[in-house]
C-alpha positions as CSV (number, residue, x, y, z in Angstrom):
1,M,33.0,-37.6,-9.7
2,K,30.5,-35.5,-11.5
3,R,27.7,-37.4,-13.1
4,D,27.4,-38.3,-16.7
5,K,25.3,-35.3,-17.6
6,R,24.0,-36.6,-20.9
7,K,23.2,-40.1,-20.0
8,K,21.8,-39.6,-16.6
9,G,20.2,-36.3,-17.5
10,F,18.3,-38.0,-20.3
11,T,16.9,-40.5,-18.0
12,T,15.9,-37.8,-15.6
13,L,14.2,-35.9,-18.4
14,L,12.0,-38.9,-19.2
15,I,11.0,-39.3,-15.6
16,I,10.2,-35.6,-15.1
17,I,8.1,-35.4,-18.2
18,L,6.1,-38.5,-17.3
19,I,5.4,-37.1,-13.8
20,A,4.3,-33.8,-15.2
21,A,2.1,-35.4,-17.7
22,A,0.5,-37.5,-15.0
23,C,-0.4,-34.3,-13.1
24,F,-1.6,-32.0,-15.8
25,P,-1.5,-31.9,-19.6
26,L,1.2,-29.8,-21.0
27,R,0.3,-26.3,-22.0
28,A,2.2,-23.2,-23.3
29,F,3.8,-21.0,-20.6
30,A,3.7,-17.4,-21.7
31,E,4.2,-18.5,-25.4
32,R,7.9,-19.1,-24.7
33,V,8.5,-21.8,-22.1
34,E,6.5,-25.0,-21.8
35,I,5.3,-26.6,-18.6
36,G,6.9,-30.0,-18.1
37,K,9.8,-29.5,-20.6
38,T,13.4,-29.7,-19.3
39,Y,15.6,-26.8,-20.4
40,W,19.4,-27.6,-20.3
41,V,21.7,-25.0,-18.8
42,E,25.0,-26.8,-18.1
43,K,26.7,-23.8,-16.5
44,S,29.1,-23.5,-13.6
45,E,30.3,-20.6,-11.6
46,K,32.5,-20.4,-8.5
47,N,33.4,-18.3,-5.6
48,R,36.3,-18.9,-3.2
49,G,34.5,-21.7,-1.4
50,I,32.4,-23.7,-3.9
51,E,31.7,-24.4,-7.5
52,L,28.0,-24.3,-8.3
53,T,26.7,-26.1,-11.4
54,V,23.2,-25.8,-12.8
55,F,22.3,-28.8,-15.0
56,D,18.8,-27.8,-16.0
57,Y,15.5,-26.3,-15.0
58,Q,11.8,-27.2,-15.5
59,L,8.5,-25.5,-15.0
60,K,5.9,-27.6,-13.2
61,E,2.3,-27.2,-12.1
62,C,2.6,-29.8,-9.4
63,I,5.2,-31.4,-7.2
64,G,4.1,-34.6,-5.5
65,E,0.6,-33.9,-4.3
66,E,1.1,-30.1,-4.1
67,E,-0.5,-28.2,-7.0
68,A,0.4,-24.6,-7.8
69,D,-2.4,-22.1,-7.8
70,S,-4.0,-21.2,-11.1
71,D,-1.9,-18.1,-11.4
72,E,1.4,-19.6,-10.2
73,V,4.0,-22.1,-11.4
74,F,6.9,-24.1,-9.8
75,I,10.4,-23.7,-11.2
76,V,12.6,-26.6,-10.3
77,I,16.4,-26.3,-10.8
78,S,18.8,-29.2,-10.7
79,T,22.2,-28.3,-9.1
80,L,25.6,-29.7,-8.1
81,W,27.7,-28.2,-5.3
82,Q,31.4,-28.9,-4.9
83,N,33.8,-27.8,-2.1
84,I,36.8,-26.1,-3.8
85,I,38.7,-24.9,-0.7
86,P,42.1,-26.6,-0.9
87,P,43.3,-28.4,2.2
88,V,46.1,-26.7,4.2
89,K,49.2,-28.8,4.8
90,K,50.5,-28.4,8.3
91,E,53.3,-30.1,10.3
92,I,52.4,-31.3,13.7
93,S,54.9,-32.5,16.3
94,K,54.9,-36.0,17.8
95,S,57.1,-36.7,20.9
96,K,58.8,-40.1,21.2
97,D,60.4,-41.0,24.6
98,K,63.9,-42.3,24.6
99,G,65.7,-43.7,27.7
100,V,65.2,-46.1,30.6
101,G,62.8,-44.1,32.6
102,G,60.3,-46.9,32.9
103,L,62.4,-48.7,35.7
104,G,63.3,-45.6,37.6
105,F,67.0,-45.7,36.6
106,G,66.9,-42.7,34.3
107,T,65.1,-39.7,33.0
108,P,63.3,-40.1,29.6
109,K,64.5,-37.8,26.9
110,P,61.8,-36.9,24.3
111,Q,62.7,-37.0,20.7
112,E,60.9,-34.5,18.4
113,Q,59.2,-35.9,15.4
114,T,56.9,-34.1,12.9
115,Q,54.1,-35.3,10.7
116,E,52.5,-33.5,7.8
117,V,48.7,-33.6,7.8
118,E,46.1,-32.0,5.6
119,L,43.5,-29.8,7.3
120,F,40.1,-29.4,5.5
121,T,37.8,-26.5,5.6
122,P,34.1,-27.4,5.4
123,Y,31.6,-25.3,3.5
124,L,28.3,-24.7,5.3
125,V,25.1,-23.0,4.3
126,R,22.9,-22.9,7.4
127,N,19.7,-21.8,5.7
128,L,19.7,-22.0,1.9
129,P,16.5,-19.9,1.4
130,D,18.3,-17.0,3.0
131,N,21.1,-17.2,0.5
132,M,19.7,-18.2,-2.8
133,Y,17.1,-16.5,-5.0
134,L,15.8,-16.6,-8.5
135,I,15.6,-13.3,-10.4
136,I,12.8,-13.4,-13.0
137,N,12.8,-10.8,-15.8
138,N,15.3,-8.8,-13.8
139,K,12.6,-7.5,-11.5
140,H,10.7,-10.2,-9.8
141,I,12.3,-12.2,-7.0
142,A,11.4,-15.8,-6.0
143,Q,12.5,-17.5,-2.9
144,I,13.2,-21.2,-2.4
145,G,10.0,-22.8,-1.1
146,E,9.5,-25.6,1.5
147,I,8.0,-27.5,-1.4
148,T,11.6,-28.4,-2.3
149,N,11.4,-31.1,0.4
150,E,8.7,-32.9,-1.7
151,L,11.1,-33.3,-4.7
152,S,12.5,-36.8,-5.4
153,A,16.1,-35.6,-4.8
154,P,16.0,-32.3,-2.9
155,L,18.9,-30.2,-1.7
156,P,18.9,-29.8,2.1
157,L,17.4,-26.4,3.0
158,K,19.1,-26.4,6.4
159,N,22.8,-27.0,7.1
160,L,23.9,-27.8,3.6
161,T,27.4,-29.1,4.3
162,L,30.4,-30.0,2.1
163,P,32.9,-31.3,4.7
164,E,36.1,-31.6,2.6
165,Y,37.8,-30.5,-0.5
166,E,36.2,-31.8,-3.7
167,D,33.2,-33.2,-1.7
168,E,30.1,-32.9,-3.9
169,L,26.4,-32.7,-3.2
170,E,23.7,-33.0,-5.9
171,G,20.1,-32.0,-5.5
172,A,17.2,-29.9,-6.8
173,I,15.5,-26.8,-5.4
174,A,12.0,-25.4,-6.2
175,F,10.7,-21.9,-6.4
176,R,7.0,-20.9,-6.4
177,T,6.3,-17.8,-8.6
178,Y,3.6,-16.1,-10.6
179,N,2.7,-17.3,-14.0
180,E,4.1,-14.6,-16.3
181,E,5.9,-14.3,-19.6
182,I,9.5,-15.2,-18.8
183,N,12.3,-13.3,-20.7
184,S,15.2,-14.0,-18.3
185,L,16.1,-16.2,-15.3
186,L,19.1,-15.6,-13.1
187,L,20.0,-17.8,-10.1
188,V,21.8,-15.8,-7.4
189,F,23.7,-17.1,-4.4
190,F,24.8,-14.7,-1.7
191,D,28.0,-15.4,0.3
192,F,29.4,-12.3,1.8
193,D,32.6,-14.0,3.0
194,Q,33.6,-16.2,0.0
195,G,31.9,-14.2,-2.7
196,H,28.5,-14.2,-4.6
197,I,27.6,-16.4,-7.5
198,Q,25.3,-15.6,-10.5
199,I,24.3,-18.1,-13.1
200,P,22.0,-17.0,-16.0
201,L,19.6,-19.8,-16.8
202,M,17.8,-18.1,-19.7
203,E,17.8,-14.7,-21.4
204,L,16.1,-13.7,-24.6
205,S,17.8,-11.2,-26.9
206,E,14.5,-9.6,-27.8
207,T,13.7,-8.6,-24.2
208,K,11.8,-5.4,-24.2
209,E,13.4,-2.4,-22.5
210,E,11.8,-1.4,-19.2
211,I,10.4,2.1,-18.7
212,P,12.7,4.0,-16.3
213,A,11.5,5.0,-12.9
214,L,9.9,8.4,-12.6
215,I,11.2,9.1,-9.1
216,T,13.9,7.4,-7.0
217,Q,14.8,8.0,-3.3
218,E,16.6,6.1,-0.6
219,N,17.2,6.2,3.1
220,E,19.4,4.0,5.4
221,Y,17.7,0.8,4.5
222,L,15.9,0.9,1.1
223,K,16.1,2.5,-2.3
224,I,12.6,3.0,-3.6
225,S,11.6,3.9,-7.2
226,F,8.1,4.9,-8.4
227,Y,7.1,3.8,-11.9
228,G,3.5,4.8,-12.2
229,I,-0.1,4.4,-11.1
230,K,-2.3,1.7,-12.7
231,P,-6.1,1.9,-12.2
232,Q,-7.7,-1.5,-11.7
233,G,-11.4,-1.5,-10.9
234,D,-12.1,0.4,-7.6
235,I,-8.4,0.5,-6.6
236,S,-5.2,2.1,-7.8
237,L,-2.0,0.0,-8.1
238,I,1.2,1.9,-7.3
239,D,4.1,0.4,-9.3
240,L,7.2,0.4,-7.1
241,G,10.8,-1.0,-7.2
242,V,12.5,-1.6,-3.9
243,E,16.1,-2.6,-3.2
244,S,18.1,-3.1,0.0
245,V,20.9,-0.6,0.6
246,S,21.5,-1.8,4.2
247,K,25.2,-2.5,4.0
248,G,24.8,-5.5,1.8
249,N,22.1,-7.1,4.0
250,V,18.6,-8.3,3.1
251,V,15.7,-6.3,4.6
252,D,12.6,-8.1,5.8
253,L,9.8,-5.6,6.3
254,D,6.0,-5.4,6.6
255,F,6.2,-3.0,3.7
256,G,2.5,-2.3,3.0
257,R,1.8,-1.2,6.5
258,N,4.5,1.5,6.3
259,V,3.4,3.1,3.0
260,F,0.6,5.7,2.8
261,L,-1.0,7.5,-0.2
262,I,-1.6,11.1,0.7
263,E,-4.2,13.4,-0.9
264,D,-3.6,17.1,-0.7
265,G,-0.9,16.6,1.9
266,L,-3.5,15.5,4.6
267,Y,-5.9,12.7,3.7
268,Q,-4.1,9.4,4.1
269,Y,-5.0,6.1,2.4
270,E,-3.6,2.9,3.8
271,A,-2.5,0.1,1.4
272,Q,-5.1,-2.6,0.9
273,E,-4.4,-6.3,1.3
274,I,-5.8,-7.9,-1.9
275,E,-4.9,-11.5,-2.6
276,E,-5.7,-11.3,-6.3
277,I,-2.9,-8.8,-7.1
278,P,0.2,-10.4,-8.5
279,F,3.6,-9.3,-7.2
280,S,2.0,-7.6,-4.2
281,L,4.4,-5.8,-1.8
282,Y,1.9,-5.9,1.0
283,G,2.8,-7.8,4.1
284,F,6.3,-9.1,5.1
285,T,8.5,-8.9,2.0
286,R,12.2,-9.5,1.6
287,F,14.3,-7.0,-0.3
288,L,17.8,-7.9,-1.6
289,P,20.9,-5.8,-2.2
290,H,21.9,-5.2,-5.8
291,W,18.5,-6.3,-7.2
292,E,15.4,-4.2,-7.3
293,R,12.2,-6.0,-6.4
294,R,9.2,-4.8,-8.5
295,G,5.7,-5.0,-7.3
296,Y,2.5,-3.3,-6.4
297,L,0.7,-1.7,-3.5
298,A,-3.1,-1.3,-3.8
299,F,-5.0,1.8,-2.6
300,R,-8.6,3.0,-2.8
301,I,-8.8,5.4,-5.7
302,P,-8.6,9.0,-4.5
303,P,-9.8,11.9,-6.7
304,T,-7.5,12.1,-9.6
305,Q,-7.8,15.9,-9.8
306,K,-6.1,16.1,-6.4
307,N,-2.4,16.3,-5.5
308,L,-1.1,12.8,-4.6
309,S,2.0,11.9,-2.7
310,L,3.4,8.6,-1.4
311,L,4.8,8.5,2.1
312,V,7.2,5.6,3.0
313,N,7.6,5.6,6.8
314,I,10.0,2.8,7.7
315,P,10.7,2.4,11.5
316,R,14.0,3.9,12.6
317,A,14.7,5.3,9.1
318,K,14.3,8.6,7.3
319,P,10.8,9.0,5.9
320,L,10.6,9.2,2.1
321,S,8.0,11.3,0.3
322,F,7.2,11.0,-3.5
323,N,5.0,13.7,-5.1
324,L,3.2,11.6,-7.7
325,N,1.6,14.4,-9.7
326,P,3.4,17.7,-8.9
327,S,1.6,19.6,-11.7
328,I,-1.5,19.6,-9.5
329,P,-1.2,22.1,-6.6
330,I,-2.2,21.1,-3.1
331,S,-5.6,22.4,-2.1
332,L,-5.3,24.2,1.2
333,P,-7.7,23.2,4.0
334,P,-10.1,25.8,5.6
335,Q,-9.0,27.7,8.6
336,P,-9.7,25.8,11.9
337,V,-12.5,27.0,14.1
338,D,-10.5,25.8,17.1
339,T,-7.1,24.2,17.9
340,I,-6.0,21.9,20.7
341,V,-2.3,21.7,21.5
342,D,-1.8,18.3,23.2
343,G,1.5,18.8,24.9
344,E,4.5,18.0,22.6
345,I,2.7,15.0,21.1
346,A,-0.1,16.3,18.9
347,K,-1.9,19.3,17.6
348,I,-5.6,19.0,16.7
349,D,-7.2,21.4,14.2
350,I,-11.0,21.4,14.3
351,L,-12.2,22.5,10.9
352,G,-16.0,22.3,11.4
353,L,-19.1,20.3,12.0
354,T,-21.8,19.9,9.3
355,R,-25.3,18.3,9.3
356,A,-26.4,15.6,6.9
357,S,-29.7,13.8,6.5
358,M,-28.2,10.9,4.4
359,I,-24.7,9.5,3.9
360,K,-23.9,7.0,1.1
361,G,-27.5,5.9,0.9
362,Q,-27.9,5.4,4.6
363,Y,-30.4,7.3,6.7
364,P,-30.3,8.0,10.5
365,E,-33.0,6.7,12.8
366,K,-36.3,8.6,13.2
367,D,-35.9,12.1,14.7
368,Q,-32.1,11.7,14.3
369,Q,-29.5,13.4,12.1
370,Y,-25.9,12.9,11.1
371,L,-23.2,15.3,12.2
372,I,-19.8,15.1,10.3
373,L,-16.8,16.4,12.2
374,D,-13.8,17.5,10.1
375,I,-10.4,17.3,11.9
376,I,-6.7,17.5,11.2
377,T,-4.4,15.7,13.7
378,H,-0.7,16.6,13.5
379,C,1.9,14.2,14.9
380,T,4.4,16.8,16.1
381,P,7.5,14.8,17.3
382,L,9.9,13.8,14.5
383,D,11.8,11.1,16.4
384,Q,9.4,9.4,18.7
385,G,7.6,6.9,16.4
386,N,4.1,6.8,15.1
387,L,1.1,8.4,16.8
388,I,-1.7,5.9,17.4
389,L,-5.0,7.7,17.4
390,Q,-8.0,6.0,19.0
391,S,-10.8,8.1,17.6
392,E,-13.7,6.3,19.3
393,K,-12.2,7.0,22.7
394,Q,-10.7,10.4,22.0
395,F,-13.5,12.3,20.1
396,I,-16.9,12.2,21.7
397,L,-19.8,14.6,21.2
398,M,-22.0,15.8,24.1
399,D,-25.2,17.8,24.3
400,Q,-26.6,20.4,26.7
401,S,-27.7,17.7,29.1
402,G,-24.4,15.9,29.2
403,N,-25.5,13.0,27.0
404,K,-22.6,11.5,25.1
405,Y,-22.6,10.4,21.4
406,S,-20.0,8.0,20.1
407,I,-18.8,7.7,16.5
408,S,-21.3,6.0,14.1
409,E,-20.4,3.0,12.1
410,V,-21.2,5.1,9.0
411,T,-17.8,6.6,9.5
412,Q,-16.3,3.5,7.9
413,T,-18.3,4.1,4.7
414,I,-17.3,7.7,3.8
415,S,-14.3,8.6,1.7
416,H,-12.3,10.2,4.5
417,G,-13.5,8.1,7.4
418,I,-10.9,6.4,9.6
419,K,-10.6,3.2,11.6
420,S,-11.1,3.3,15.3
421,E,-7.3,2.9,15.7
422,Q,-5.3,5.0,13.2
423,I,-1.5,5.4,12.7
424,I,-0.1,8.9,12.0
425,P,3.6,8.8,11.1
426,P,5.9,11.3,12.9
427,G,6.1,14.8,11.5
428,T,2.9,14.3,9.4
429,A,-0.7,15.3,9.6
430,L,-3.9,13.4,8.9
431,R,-7.2,15.0,7.9
432,F,-10.3,12.8,8.5
433,N,-14.0,12.9,9.1
434,L,-16.0,11.4,12.0
435,V,-19.8,10.8,11.7
436,Y,-22.1,10.9,14.7
437,E,-25.9,10.2,14.9
438,V,-27.6,12.7,17.2
439,P,-31.2,14.0,17.9
440,L,-32.7,16.6,15.5
441,N,-33.4,18.9,18.5
442,I,-29.9,18.9,19.9
443,Q,-29.1,22.4,21.0
444,K,-25.7,23.0,22.5
445,I,-22.9,20.7,21.1
446,I,-19.7,20.1,22.9
447,L,-16.7,18.1,21.6
448,Y,-15.1,16.2,24.4
449,Y,-11.4,15.5,23.5
450,R,-9.6,13.0,25.6
451,G,-6.0,13.6,24.6
452,F,-2.6,12.2,25.4
453,T,-1.7,14.8,28.0
454,L,-5.0,16.7,28.6
455,E,-8.8,16.6,28.4
456,E,-10.9,19.5,26.9
457,N,-14.5,20.4,26.3
458,I,-14.9,22.5,23.2
459,P,-18.2,24.1,22.2
460,I,-18.8,23.7,18.5
461,E,-21.6,24.9,16.2
462,A,-23.1,22.6,13.5
463,K,-23.8,24.1,10.1
């Protein structure tokens, strides 16, 4: 039997509000929804296996002893699940012996009898957080959190089971999400065998229309849309929408590590991990079929007067490239002074070596100078994965006496410096600078290149 929604629900409302008030005073949530207030839904939807009912939802700043961060909130949803798979009636045979076989004077003759039984089909959800999501404002996706287990009457997150027809299970689930103005809430349950379920919890008629994507592309796994660039301090936020197109499956991906901002087709910027950014797509992120997940990737701000493109290089998938400002032409690099062909793995263009007495306010030691090496490294194979460049081991300067000079730490402070270990996606090129600290009286300069298939000493003149 389903519960008396009004009577029991009213009691639950009083308890929840008292608990919320004990944790924090009520405050307005984005001017539309209040923390601690219960919002009734009373909606049911079904697939071929279950009927799912949502009684109500509530926004909370704490659950038990767990408090949400200052920029976050918990959304708690009360639900009822019912198995609606009808039992199957089936006749089974029962044999009954007839005769005097027990004393050895005859052969028993079985008499066929049948009995009608009902066979039930259980409904099982092995891992609820893999199947249920909350879509906020049609673009932000929240996953069920382990904080659900701290609720007074939680749904089981593992092996949620309804063994027989009309069996019911009531419980609540909790989502942790960013504190934002809420215009719509949609609860989505994925079941690729029995059918998906969608239950709108809240939708405002005055919801503002979203600006359409500027560019959209897709490969075997993801459809990605670019919405714009938003400067924020010393970084740029790239506004993206990402949706799984992997045959109806979710895609879990370390997304930020596979996206690069490219300046003039050669300089690469890696996404930055910045905790303060809401809806960040950096790190492992889950993308759903049918729903676009909006979010941001943060990059160091490159020169705005340069051509910018975004490279999405997902493992085992076609790379995607977005020209973000096609009206600005790509500035061509200078002609190389020398080129190294490293087998079928890489090609190295040496563009030049320049002197500097100061870099970013930093001076070399007495009787020393800085040398800046300008290089383009091409990852030539298209189907053999990323090229991992180890600049400190592969690019070393030597003088006329054979003294070796490693890369200076100043490299990390310049605009186009790189890390000691740098990824270059297949079929792309990376232009970068390396800084060395060498004596002022250095005469003959040799670049020692320790490659993937060869080693070379290349004389190079500093200007």
